[in-house]
N, CA, C, O and the ligand as a Tripos MOL2 file, in Angstrom:
@<TRIPOS>MOLECULE
protein
  277   275    70     0     0
PROTEIN
NO_CHARGES

@<TRIPOS>ATOM
      1 N          -2.8440    5.1920   15.7340 N.3       1 MET1
      2 CA         -2.1650    4.4610   14.6590 C.3       1 MET1
      3 C          -2.8450    3.1110   14.4700 C.2       1 MET1
      4 O          -3.1620    2.4170   15.4370 O.2       1 MET1
      5 N          -3.0560    2.7620   13.2440 N.am      2 THR2
      6 CA         -3.6690    1.4750   12.9660 C.3       2 THR2
      7 C          -2.8760    0.7690   11.8760 C.2       2 THR2
      8 O          -2.0770    1.3840   11.1690 O.2       2 THR2
      9 N          -3.1060   -0.5150   11.7550 N.am      3 GLU3
     10 CA         -2.3430   -1.2910   10.7960 C.3       3 GLU3
     11 C          -3.2890   -2.1770   10.0010 C.2       3 GLU3
     12 O          -4.2330   -2.7500   10.5440 O.2       3 GLU3
     13 N          -3.0190   -2.2770    8.7130 N.am      4 THR4
     14 CA         -3.8610   -3.1330    7.8860 C.3       4 THR4
     15 C          -2.9960   -3.8650    6.8800 C.2       4 THR4
     16 O          -1.8780   -3.4410    6.5860 O.2       4 THR4
     17 N          -3.5050   -4.9440    6.3630 N.am      5 THR5
     18 CA         -2.8050   -5.6630    5.2990 C.3       5 THR5
     19 C          -3.6880   -5.6890    4.0660 C.2       5 THR5
     20 O          -4.8050   -6.2050    4.0930 O.2       5 THR5
     21 N          -3.1750   -5.1280    2.9920 N.am      6 LEU6
     22 CA         -3.9060   -5.1170    1.7250 C.3       6 LEU6
     23 C          -3.4490   -6.2810    0.8760 C.2       6 LEU6
     24 O          -2.2770   -6.6560    0.8950 O.2       6 LEU6
     25 N          -4.3760   -6.8480    0.1340 N.am      7 LYS7
     26 CA         -3.9970   -7.8360   -0.8790 C.3       7 LYS7
     27 C          -3.8600   -7.0920   -2.1870 C.2       7 LYS7
     28 O          -4.8130   -6.4770   -2.6660 O.2       7 LYS7
     29 N          -2.6780   -7.1490   -2.7630 N.am      8 VAL8
     30 CA         -2.4040   -6.3850   -3.9760 C.3       8 VAL8
     31 C          -2.0110   -7.3290   -5.1040 C.2       8 VAL8
     32 O          -1.1110   -8.1580   -4.9660 O.2       8 VAL8
     33 N          -2.7080   -7.1800   -6.2200 N.am      9 GLU9
     34 CA         -2.4400   -8.0320   -7.3730 C.3       9 GLU9
     35 C          -1.4730   -7.3570   -8.3250 C.2       9 GLU9
     36 O          -1.5330   -6.1450   -8.5310 O.2       9 GLU9
     37 N          -0.5900   -8.1390   -8.8980 N.am     10 GLY10
     38 CA          0.2510   -7.6400   -9.9820 C.3      10 GLY10
     39 C           1.6860   -7.3290   -9.6060 C.2      10 GLY10
     40 O           2.5050   -7.0450  -10.4800 O.2      10 GLY10
     41 N           2.0070   -7.3780   -8.3210 N.am     11 MET11
     42 CA          3.3970   -7.1060   -7.9360 C.3      11 MET11
     43 C           4.2450   -8.3510   -8.2120 C.2      11 MET11
     44 O           3.8530   -9.4650   -7.8670 O.2      11 MET11
     45 N           5.4040   -8.1520   -8.8350 N.am     12 SER12
     46 CA          6.2010   -9.3320   -9.1540 C.3      12 SER12
     47 C           7.6650   -9.2210   -8.7730 C.2      12 SER12
     48 O           8.3710  -10.2300   -8.7680 O.2      12 SER12
     49 N           8.1380   -8.0370   -8.4560 N.am     13 CYS13
     50 CA          9.5660   -7.9160   -8.1950 C.3      13 CYS13
     51 C           9.8530   -6.7540   -7.2550 C.2      13 CYS13
     52 O           8.9370   -6.0940   -6.7640 O.2      13 CYS13
     53 N          11.1350   -6.5140   -7.0120 N.am     14 ALA14
     54 CA         11.5360   -5.4730   -6.0750 C.3      14 ALA14
     55 C          11.1240   -4.0820   -6.5600 C.2      14 ALA14
     56 O          10.8810   -3.1780   -5.7610 O.2      14 ALA14
     57 N          11.0510   -3.9330   -7.8720 N.am     15 HIS15
     58 CA         10.6020   -2.6400   -8.4010 C.3      15 HIS15
     59 C           9.1470   -2.3850   -8.0320 C.2      15 HIS15
     60 O           8.7750   -1.2780   -7.6440 O.2      15 HIS15
     61 N           8.3360   -3.4240   -8.1580 N.am     16 CYS16
     62 CA          6.9270   -3.2960   -7.7910 C.3      16 CYS16
     63 C           6.7990   -2.9270   -6.3210 C.2      16 CYS16
     64 O           6.0410   -2.0300   -5.9490 O.2      16 CYS16
     65 N           7.5450   -3.6280   -5.5070 N.am     17 LYS17
     66 CA          7.5400   -3.3550   -4.0590 C.3      17 LYS17
     67 C           7.8430   -1.8830   -3.7970 C.2      17 LYS17
     68 O           7.1340   -1.2120   -3.0470 O.2      17 LYS17
     69 N           8.9150   -1.3940   -4.4320 N.am     18 ALA18
     70 CA          9.3380   -0.0150   -4.2110 C.3      18 ALA18
     71 C           8.2810    0.9650   -4.7060 C.2      18 ALA18
     72 O           8.0270    1.9830   -4.0610 O.2      18 ALA18
     73 N           7.6650    0.6650   -5.8440 N.am     19 ALA19
     74 CA          6.6770    1.5790   -6.4180 C.3      19 ALA19
     75 C           5.4620    1.7050   -5.5050 C.2      19 ALA19
     76 O           4.9590    2.8050   -5.2740 O.2      19 ALA19
     77 N           4.9960    0.5740   -4.9890 N.am     20 VAL20
     78 CA          3.8260    0.5970   -4.1040 C.3      20 VAL20
     79 C           4.1540    1.3180   -2.7950 C.2      20 VAL20
     80 O           3.3740    2.1410   -2.3150 O.2      20 VAL20
     81 N           5.3000    1.0010   -2.2340 N.am     21 GLU21
     82 CA          5.6770    1.6310   -0.9640 C.3      21 GLU21
     83 C           5.8670    3.1350   -1.1440 C.2      21 GLU21
     84 O           5.5020    3.9230   -0.2710 O.2      21 GLU21
     85 N           6.4380    3.5250   -2.2770 N.am     22 GLU22
     86 CA          6.6640    4.9530   -2.5020 C.3      22 GLU22
     87 C           5.3340    5.6990   -2.6170 C.2      22 GLU22
     88 O           5.1640    6.7740   -2.0430 O.2      22 GLU22
     89 N           4.4100    5.1240   -3.3550 N.am     23 GLU23
     90 CA          3.1220    5.8020   -3.5550 C.3      23 GLU23
     91 C           2.3650    5.8820   -2.2320 C.2      23 GLU23
     92 O           1.7650    6.9140   -1.9310 O.2      23 GLU23
     93 N           2.3830    4.8270   -1.4480 N.am     24 LEU24
     94 CA          1.7170    4.8730   -0.1380 C.3      24 LEU24
     95 C           2.3840    5.9010    0.7610 C.2      24 LEU24
     96 O           1.7210    6.5960    1.5300 O.2      24 LEU24
     97 N           3.7030    5.9870    0.6530 N.am     25 GLY25
     98 CA          4.4580    6.9200    1.4960 C.3      25 GLY25
     99 C           4.1590    8.3760    1.2080 C.2      25 GLY25
    100 O           4.4460    9.2480    2.0290 O.2      25 GLY25
    101 N           3.5850    8.6450    0.0490 N.am     26 ARG26
    102 CA          3.2130   10.0240   -0.2840 C.3      26 ARG26
    103 C           1.9950   10.4830    0.4820 C.2      26 ARG26
    104 O           1.7770   11.6870    0.6190 O.2      26 ARG26
    105 N           1.1960    9.5630    0.9840 N.am     27 LEU27
    106 CA         -0.0140    9.9500    1.7030 C.3      27 LEU27
    107 C           0.3800   10.4790    3.0730 C.2      27 LEU27
    108 O           1.0670    9.7970    3.8330 O.2      27 LEU27
    109 N          -0.0530   11.6890    3.3870 N.am     28 PRO28
    110 CA          0.2280   12.1940    4.7290 C.3      28 PRO28
    111 C          -0.5360   11.3300    5.7260 C.2      28 PRO28
    112 O          -1.7500   11.1670    5.5990 O.2      28 PRO28
    113 N           0.1460   10.7870    6.6950 N.am     29 GLY29
    114 CA         -0.5230    9.9370    7.6720 C.3      29 GLY29
    115 C          -0.0950    8.4870    7.5570 C.2      29 GLY29
    116 O          -0.3170    7.7030    8.4800 O.2      29 GLY29
    117 N           0.5180    8.1140    6.4330 N.am     30 VAL30
    118 CA          1.0680    6.7620    6.3330 C.3      30 VAL30
    119 C           2.4620    6.7790    6.9550 C.2      30 VAL30
    120 O           3.3640    7.4740    6.4860 O.2      30 VAL30
    121 N           2.6120    6.0090    8.0030 N.am     31 GLU31
    122 CA          3.8900    6.0080    8.7030 C.3      31 GLU31
    123 C           4.8590    5.0000    8.0970 C.2      31 GLU31
    124 O           6.0600    5.2550    8.0100 O.2      31 GLU31
    125 N           4.3300    3.8590    7.6820 N.am     32 HIS32
    126 CA          5.2140    2.8030    7.2020 C.3      32 HIS32
    127 C           4.4310    1.8680    6.3050 C.2      32 HIS32
    128 O           3.2540    1.6050    6.5500 O.2      32 HIS32
    129 N           5.0760    1.3680    5.2690 N.am     33 SER33
    130 CA          4.4410    0.3090    4.4890 C.3      33 SER33
    131 C           5.4960   -0.7010    4.0920 C.2      33 SER33
    132 O           6.6640   -0.3690    3.8890 O.2      33 SER33
    133 N           5.0550   -1.9360    3.9870 N.am     34 ASN34
    134 CA          5.9560   -3.0180    3.6250 C.3      34 ASN34
    135 C           5.2510   -3.9540    2.6500 C.2      34 ASN34
    136 O           4.3620   -4.7180    3.0250 O.2      34 ASN34
    137 N           5.6670   -3.8740    1.3980 N.am     35 ALA35
    138 CA          5.0440   -4.7100    0.3730 C.3      35 ALA35
    139 C           5.8260   -6.0030    0.2260 C.2      35 ALA35
    140 O           7.0550   -6.0180    0.2800 O.2      35 ALA35
    141 N           5.0820   -7.0950    0.0380 N.am     36 ASP36
    142 CA          5.6950   -8.4020   -0.1750 C.3      36 ASP36
    143 C           5.2100   -8.9580   -1.5130 C.2      36 ASP36
    144 O           4.1280   -9.5400   -1.5850 O.2      36 ASP36
    145 N           6.0020   -8.7830   -2.5700 N.am     37 PRO37
    146 CA          5.5570   -9.2110   -3.9030 C.3      37 PRO37
    147 C           5.2660  -10.7090   -3.9680 C.2      37 PRO37
    148 O           4.3890  -11.1260   -4.7230 O.2      37 PRO37
    149 N           5.9740  -11.5160   -3.2030 N.am     38 GLN38
    150 CA          5.7640  -12.9630   -3.2800 C.3      38 GLN38
    151 C           4.4210  -13.3670   -2.7050 C.2      38 GLN38
    152 O           3.7340  -14.2290   -3.2520 O.2      38 GLN38
    153 N           4.0490  -12.7360   -1.5930 N.am     39 LYS39
    154 CA          2.7600  -13.0480   -0.9820 C.3      39 LYS39
    155 C           1.6360  -12.2370   -1.6030 C.2      39 LYS39
    156 O           0.4640  -12.5970   -1.4900 O.2      39 LYS39
    157 N           1.9970  -11.1360   -2.2630 N.am     40 GLY40
    158 CA          0.9660  -10.2600   -2.8060 C.3      40 GLY40
    159 C           0.2570   -9.4710   -1.7180 C.2      40 GLY40
    160 O          -0.9440   -9.2150   -1.8030 O.2      40 GLY40
    161 N           1.0100   -9.0900   -0.6990 N.am     41 THR41
    162 CA          0.4120   -8.3240    0.3930 C.3      41 THR41
    163 C           1.2090   -7.0580    0.6560 C.2      41 THR41
    164 O           2.4010   -6.9740    0.3610 O.2      41 THR41
    165 N           0.5230   -6.0870    1.2150 N.am     42 VAL42
    166 CA          1.1860   -4.8620    1.6540 C.3      42 VAL42
    167 C           0.6870   -4.5340    3.0520 C.2      42 VAL42
    168 O          -0.5090   -4.3300    3.2610 O.2      42 VAL42
    169 N           1.5990   -4.4830    3.9960 N.am     43 GLU43
    170 CA          1.2360   -4.0580    5.3460 C.3      43 GLU43
    171 C           1.4110   -2.5500    5.4070 C.2      43 GLU43
    172 O           2.4240   -2.0060    4.9650 O.2      43 GLU43
    173 N           0.4170   -1.8920    5.9560 N.am     44 VAL44
    174 CA          0.4800   -0.4370    6.0600 C.3      44 VAL44
    175 C           0.1620   -0.0160    7.4890 C.2      44 VAL44
    176 O          -0.8060   -0.4870    8.0870 O.2      44 VAL44
    177 N           0.9800    0.8670    8.0230 N.am     45 ARG45
    178 CA          0.7150    1.4510    9.3420 C.3      45 ARG45
    179 C           0.3950    2.9210    9.1060 C.2      45 ARG45
    180 O           1.1780    3.6410    8.4870 O.2      45 ARG45
    181 N          -0.7400    3.3580    9.5930 N.am     46 TYR46
    182 CA         -1.1810    4.7200    9.2720 C.3      46 TYR46
    183 C          -2.0670    5.2920   10.3710 C.2      46 TYR46
    184 O          -2.5700    4.5820   11.2410 O.2      46 TYR46
    185 N          -2.2360    6.6040   10.2900 N.am     47 GLU47
    186 CA         -3.1150    7.2930   11.2280 C.3      47 GLU47
    187 C          -4.5180    7.3310   10.6490 C.2      47 GLU47
    188 O          -4.7450    7.9050    9.5840 O.2      47 GLU47
    189 N          -5.4540    6.7170   11.3550 N.am     48 GLU48
    190 CA         -6.7940    6.5710   10.7860 C.3      48 GLU48
    191 C          -7.5350    7.8970   10.6940 C.2      48 GLU48
    192 O          -8.5210    7.9940    9.9640 O.2      48 GLU48
    193 N          -7.0790    8.9380   11.4270 N.am     49 GLU49
    194 CA         -7.7360   10.2440   11.3020 C.3      49 GLU49
    195 C          -7.3520   10.9150    9.9780 C.2      49 GLU49
    196 O          -8.0650   11.7890    9.4830 O.2      49 GLU49
    197 N          -6.2240   10.4950    9.4210 N.am     50 LYS50
    198 CA         -5.7260   11.1870    8.2320 C.3      50 LYS50
    199 C          -5.8830   10.3950    6.9420 C.2      50 LYS50
    200 O          -5.9320   10.9700    5.8550 O.2      50 LYS50
    201 N          -5.9610    9.0950    7.0630 N.am     51 VAL51
    202 CA         -5.9620    8.2560    5.8700 C.3      51 VAL51
    203 C          -7.1360    7.2860    5.9230 C.2      51 VAL51
    204 O          -7.4120    6.6870    6.9620 O.2      51 VAL51
    205 N          -7.8190    7.1370    4.8010 N.am     52 THR52
    206 CA         -8.9080    6.1590    4.7310 C.3      52 THR52
    207 C          -8.4690    4.9640    3.8890 C.2      52 THR52
    208 O          -7.4690    5.0180    3.1740 O.2      52 THR52
    209 N          -9.2330    3.9000    3.9930 N.am     53 ALA53
    210 CA         -8.9560    2.7130    3.1710 C.3      53 ALA53
    211 C          -9.0350    3.0820    1.6910 C.2      53 ALA53
    212 O          -8.3190    2.5340    0.8530 O.2      53 ALA53
    213 N          -9.9210    4.0200    1.3990 N.am     54 HIS54
    214 CA        -10.0640    4.4990    0.0240 C.3      54 HIS54
    215 C          -8.7630    5.1590   -0.4520 C.2      54 HIS54
    216 O          -8.3300    4.9470   -1.5850 O.2      54 HIS54
    217 N          -8.1550    5.9500    0.4110 N.am     55 ASP55
    218 CA         -6.8750    6.6010    0.0690 C.3      55 ASP55
    219 C          -5.8000    5.5550   -0.2090 C.2      55 ASP55
    220 O          -5.0240    5.6860   -1.1560 O.2      55 ASP55
    221 N          -5.7610    4.5270    0.6160 N.am     56 LEU56
    222 CA         -4.7410    3.4790    0.4550 C.3      56 LEU56
    223 C          -4.9240    2.7700   -0.8850 C.2      56 LEU56
    224 O          -3.9670    2.5240   -1.6190 O.2      56 LEU56
    225 N          -6.1610    2.4580   -1.1710 N.am     57 ARG57
    226 CA         -6.4700    1.7910   -2.4350 C.3      57 ARG57
    227 C          -6.0650    2.6830   -3.6150 C.2      57 ARG57
    228 O          -5.4950    2.2160   -4.6010 O.2      57 ARG57
    229 N          -6.3720    3.9650   -3.4880 N.am     58 GLY58
    230 CA         -6.0360    4.9100   -4.5540 C.3      58 GLY58
    231 C          -4.5420    4.9840   -4.8010 C.2      58 GLY58
    232 O          -4.0970    5.0670   -5.9460 O.2      58 GLY58
    233 N          -3.7640    4.9530   -3.7180 N.am     59 ALA59
    234 CA         -2.3090    5.0420   -3.8610 C.3      59 ALA59
    235 C          -1.7550    3.8030   -4.5550 C.2      59 ALA59
    236 O          -0.8610    3.8990   -5.3960 O.2      59 ALA59
    237 N          -2.2910    2.6460   -4.1980 N.am     60 VAL60
    238 CA         -1.8370    1.4070   -4.8340 C.3      60 VAL60
    239 C          -2.1700    1.4280   -6.3230 C.2      60 VAL60
    240 O          -1.3690    1.0150   -7.1620 O.2      60 VAL60
    241 N          -3.3650    1.9170   -6.6300 N.am     61 GLU61
    242 CA         -3.7600    1.9890   -8.0400 C.3      61 GLU61
    243 C          -2.9200    3.0050   -8.7980 C.2      61 GLU61
    244 O          -2.5820    2.8060   -9.9650 O.2      61 GLU61
    245 N          -2.5890    4.0940   -8.1170 N.am     62 GLU62
    246 CA         -1.7200    5.1100   -8.7130 C.3      62 GLU62
    247 C          -0.3600    4.4960   -9.0960 C.2      62 GLU62
    248 O           0.2420    4.8680  -10.1040 O.2      62 GLU62
    249 N           0.0920    3.5750   -8.2890 N.am     63 ALA63
    250 CA          1.3710    2.9130   -8.5680 C.3      63 ALA63
    251 C           1.2340    1.8950   -9.7070 C.2      63 ALA63
    252 O           2.2370    1.4220  -10.2420 O.2      63 ALA63
    253 N          -0.0060    1.5610  -10.0750 N.am     64 GLY64
    254 CA         -0.2270    0.6820  -11.2050 C.3      64 GLY64
    255 C          -0.6500   -0.7350  -10.8470 C.2      64 GLY64
    256 O          -0.5700   -1.6440  -11.6730 O.2      64 GLY64
    257 N          -1.1080   -0.9190   -9.5950 N.am     65 TYR65
    258 CA         -1.5160   -2.2600   -9.1540 C.3      65 TYR65
    259 C          -2.9470   -2.2170   -8.6630 C.2      65 TYR65
    260 O          -3.5430   -1.1470   -8.5360 O.2      65 TYR65
    261 N          -3.4880   -3.3780   -8.3920 N.am     66 THR66
    262 CA         -4.8860   -3.4780   -8.0140 C.3      66 THR66
    263 C          -5.0210   -4.0640   -6.6190 C.2      66 THR66
    264 O          -4.3650   -5.0490   -6.2790 O.2      66 THR66
    265 N          -5.8760   -3.4510   -5.8190 N.am     67 VAL67
    266 CA         -6.1720   -4.0090   -4.5020 C.3      67 VAL67
    267 C          -7.3230   -4.9920   -4.6450 C.2      67 VAL67
    268 O          -8.3960   -4.6300   -5.1280 O.2      67 VAL67
    269 N          -7.1060   -6.2220   -4.2310 N.am     68 ALA68
    270 CA         -8.1710   -7.2180   -4.2540 C.3      68 ALA68
    271 C          -9.1190   -6.9220   -3.1080 C.2      68 ALA68
    272 O          -8.6880   -6.4910   -2.0380 O.2      68 ALA68
    273 N         -10.4040   -7.1500   -3.3230 N.am     69 ALA69
    274 CA        -11.4090   -6.8030   -2.3100 C.3      69 ALA69
    275 C         -11.1810   -7.5510   -1.0170 C.2      69 ALA69
    276 O         -11.9370   -7.3760   -0.0610 O.2      69 ALA69
    277 CU          8.1070   -5.4360  -10.6600 Cu       70 CU70
@<TRIPOS>BOND
     1     1     2 1
     2     2     3 1
     3     3     4 2
     4     3     5 am
     5     5     6 1
     6     6     7 1
     7     7     8 2
     8     7     9 am
     9     9    10 1
    10    10    11 1
    11    11    12 2
    12    11    13 am
    13    13    14 1
    14    14    15 1
    15    15    16 2
    16    15    17 am
    17    17    18 1
    18    18    19 1
    19    19    20 2
    20    19    21 am
    21    21    22 1
    22    22    23 1
    23    23    24 2
    24    23    25 am
    25    25    26 1
    26    26    27 1
    27    27    28 2
    28    27    29 am
    29    29    30 1
    30    30    31 1
    31    31    32 2
    32    31    33 am
    33    33    34 1
    34    34    35 1
    35    35    36 2
    36    35    37 am
    37    37    38 1
    38    38    39 1
    39    39    40 2
    40    39    41 am
    41    41    42 1
    42    42    43 1
    43    43    44 2
    44    43    45 am
    45    45    46 1
    46    46    47 1
    47    47    48 2
    48    47    49 am
    49    49    50 1
    50    50    51 1
    51    51    52 2
    52    51    53 am
    53    53    54 1
    54    54    55 1
    55    55    56 2
    56    55    57 am
    57    57    58 1
    58    58    59 1
    59    59    60 2
    60    59    61 am
    61    61    62 1
    62    62    63 1
    63    63    64 2
    64    63    65 am
    65    65    66 1
    66    66    67 1
    67    67    68 2
    68    67    69 am
    69    69    70 1
    70    70    71 1
    71    71    72 2
    72    71    73 am
    73    73    74 1
    74    74    75 1
    75    75    76 2
    76    75    77 am
    77    77    78 1
    78    78    79 1
    79    79    80 2
    80    79    81 am
    81    81    82 1
    82    82    83 1
    83    83    84 2
    84    83    85 am
    85    85    86 1
    86    86    87 1
    87    87    88 2
    88    87    89 am
    89    89    90 1
    90    90    91 1
    91    91    92 2
    92    91    93 am
    93    93    94 1
    94    94    95 1
    95    95    96 2
    96    95    97 am
    97    97    98 1
    98    98    99 1
    99    99   100 2
   100    99   101 am
   101   101   102 1
   102   102   103 1
   103   103   104 2
   104   103   105 am
   105   105   106 1
   106   106   107 1
   107   107   108 2
   108   107   109 am
   109   109   110 1
   110   110   111 1
   111   111   112 2
   112   111   113 am
   113   113   114 1
   114   114   115 1
   115   115   116 2
   116   115   117 am
   117   117   118 1
   118   118   119 1
   119   119   120 2
   120   119   121 am
   121   121   122 1
   122   122   123 1
   123   123   124 2
   124   123   125 am
   125   125   126 1
   126   126   127 1
   127   127   128 2
   128   127   129 am
   129   129   130 1
   130   130   131 1
   131   131   132 2
   132   131   133 am
   133   133   134 1
   134   134   135 1
   135   135   136 2
   136   135   137 am
   137   137   138 1
   138   138   139 1
   139   139   140 2
   140   139   141 am
   141   141   142 1
   142   142   143 1
   143   143   144 2
   144   143   145 am
   145   145   146 1
   146   146   147 1
   147   147   148 2
   148   147   149 am
   149   149   150 1
   150   150   151 1
   151   151   152 2
   152   151   153 am
   153   153   154 1
   154   154   155 1
   155   155   156 2
   156   155   157 am
   157   157   158 1
   158   158   159 1
   159   159   160 2
   160   159   161 am
   161   161   162 1
   162   162   163 1
   163   163   164 2
   164   163   165 am
   165   165   166 1
   166   166   167 1
   167   167   168 2
   168   167   169 am
   169   169   170 1
   170   170   171 1
   171   171   172 2
   172   171   173 am
   173   173   174 1
   174   174   175 1
   175   175   176 2
   176   175   177 am
   177   177   178 1
   178   178   179 1
   179   179   180 2
   180   179   181 am
   181   181   182 1
   182   182   183 1
   183   183   184 2
   184   183   185 am
   185   185   186 1
   186   186   187 1
   187   187   188 2
   188   187   189 am
   189   189   190 1
   190   190   191 1
   191   191   192 2
   192   191   193 am
   193   193   194 1
   194   194   195 1
   195   195   196 2
   196   195   197 am
   197   197   198 1
   198   198   199 1
   199   199   200 2
   200   199   201 am
   201   201   202 1
   202   202   203 1
   203   203   204 2
   204   203   205 am
   205   205   206 1
   206   206   207 1
   207   207   208 2
   208   207   209 am
   209   209   210 1
   210   210   211 1
   211   211   212 2
   212   211   213 am
   213   213   214 1
   214   214   215 1
   215   215   216 2
   216   215   217 am
   217   217   218 1
   218   218   219 1
   219   219   220 2
   220   219   221 am
   221   221   222 1
   222   222   223 1
   223   223   224 2
   224   223   225 am
   225   225   226 1
   226   226   227 1
   227   227   228 2
   228   227   229 am
   229   229   230 1
   230   230   231 1
   231   231   232 2
   232   231   233 am
   233   233   234 1
   234   234   235 1
   235   235   236 2
   236   235   237 am
   237   237   238 1
   238   238   239 1
   239   239   240 2
   240   239   241 am
   241   241   242 1
   242   242   243 1
   243   243   244 2
   244   243   245 am
   245   245   246 1
   246   246   247 1
   247   247   248 2
   248   247   249 am
   249   249   250 1
   250   250   251 1
   251   251   252 2
   252   251   253 am
   253   253   254 1
   254   254   255 1
   255   255   256 2
   256   255   257 am
   257   257   258 1
   258   258   259 1
   259   259   260 2
   260   259   261 am
   261   261   262 1
   262   262   263 1
   263   263   264 2
   264   263   265 am
   265   265   266 1
   266   266   267 1
   267   267   268 2
   268   267   269 am
   269   269   270 1
   270   270   271 1
   271   271   272 2
   272   271   273 am
   273   273   274 1
   274   274   275 1
   275   275   276 2
@<TRIPOS>SUBSTRUCTURE
     1 MET1         2 RESIDUE 1 A MET
     2 THR2         6 RESIDUE 1 A THR
     3 GLU3        10 RESIDUE 1 A GLU
     4 THR4        14 RESIDUE 1 A THR
     5 THR5        18 RESIDUE 1 A THR
     6 LEU6        22 RESIDUE 1 A LEU
     7 LYS7        26 RESIDUE 1 A LYS
     8 VAL8        30 RESIDUE 1 A VAL
     9 GLU9        34 RESIDUE 1 A GLU
    10 GLY10       38 RESIDUE 1 A GLY
    11 MET11       42 RESIDUE 1 A MET
    12 SER12       46 RESIDUE 1 A SER
    13 CYS13       50 RESIDUE 1 A CYS
    14 ALA14       54 RESIDUE 1 A ALA
    15 HIS15       58 RESIDUE 1 A HIS
    16 CYS16       62 RESIDUE 1 A CYS
    17 LYS17       66 RESIDUE 1 A LYS
    18 ALA18       70 RESIDUE 1 A ALA
    19 ALA19       74 RESIDUE 1 A ALA
    20 VAL20       78 RESIDUE 1 A VAL
    21 GLU21       82 RESIDUE 1 A GLU
    22 GLU22       86 RESIDUE 1 A GLU
    23 GLU23       90 RESIDUE 1 A GLU
    24 LEU24       94 RESIDUE 1 A LEU
    25 GLY25       98 RESIDUE 1 A GLY
    26 ARG26      102 RESIDUE 1 A ARG
    27 LEU27      106 RESIDUE 1 A LEU
    28 PRO28      110 RESIDUE 1 A PRO
    29 GLY29      114 RESIDUE 1 A GLY
    30 VAL30      118 RESIDUE 1 A VAL
    31 GLU31      122 RESIDUE 1 A GLU
    32 HIS32      126 RESIDUE 1 A HIS
    33 SER33      130 RESIDUE 1 A SER
    34 ASN34      134 RESIDUE 1 A ASN
    35 ALA35      138 RESIDUE 1 A ALA
    36 ASP36      142 RESIDUE 1 A ASP
    37 PRO37      146 RESIDUE 1 A PRO
    38 GLN38      150 RESIDUE 1 A GLN
    39 LYS39      154 RESIDUE 1 A LYS
    40 GLY40      158 RESIDUE 1 A GLY
    41 THR41      162 RESIDUE 1 A THR
    42 VAL42      166 RESIDUE 1 A VAL
    43 GLU43      170 RESIDUE 1 A GLU
    44 VAL44      174 RESIDUE 1 A VAL
    45 ARG45      178 RESIDUE 1 A ARG
    46 TYR46      182 RESIDUE 1 A TYR
    47 GLU47      186 RESIDUE 1 A GLU
    48 GLU48      190 RESIDUE 1 A GLU
    49 GLU49      194 RESIDUE 1 A GLU
    50 LYS50      198 RESIDUE 1 A LYS
    51 VAL51      202 RESIDUE 1 A VAL
    52 THR52      206 RESIDUE 1 A THR
    53 ALA53      210 RESIDUE 1 A ALA
    54 HIS54      214 RESIDUE 1 A HIS
    55 ASP55      218 RESIDUE 1 A ASP
    56 LEU56      222 RESIDUE 1 A LEU
    57 ARG57      226 RESIDUE 1 A ARG
    58 GLY58      230 RESIDUE 1 A GLY
    59 ALA59      234 RESIDUE 1 A ALA
    60 VAL60      238 RESIDUE 1 A VAL
    61 GLU61      242 RESIDUE 1 A GLU
    62 GLU62      246 RESIDUE 1 A GLU
    63 ALA63      250 RESIDUE 1 A ALA
    64 GLY64      254 RESIDUE 1 A GLY
    65 TYR65      258 RESIDUE 1 A TYR
    66 THR66      262 RESIDUE 1 A THR
    67 VAL67      266 RESIDUE 1 A VAL
    68 ALA68      270 RESIDUE 1 A ALA
    69 ALA69      274 RESIDUE 1 A ALA
    70 CU70       277 GROUP 0 **** ****
């Protein structure tokens, strides 16, 4: 299990938080995510054998937000 913090642009409210967390939660191997719209960060705990950083970025984009490099 590994943990990372993504910088995510565009989140502004509780709906954004829920949307990002829901999309990340769809990835098999993501155990937990916690988005903070005020800080613009998302903490993700995941299994590195199952999920790549690319997958995480894709899920955030699927939810309609952008991961800052
Ligand atoms: Cu929102």
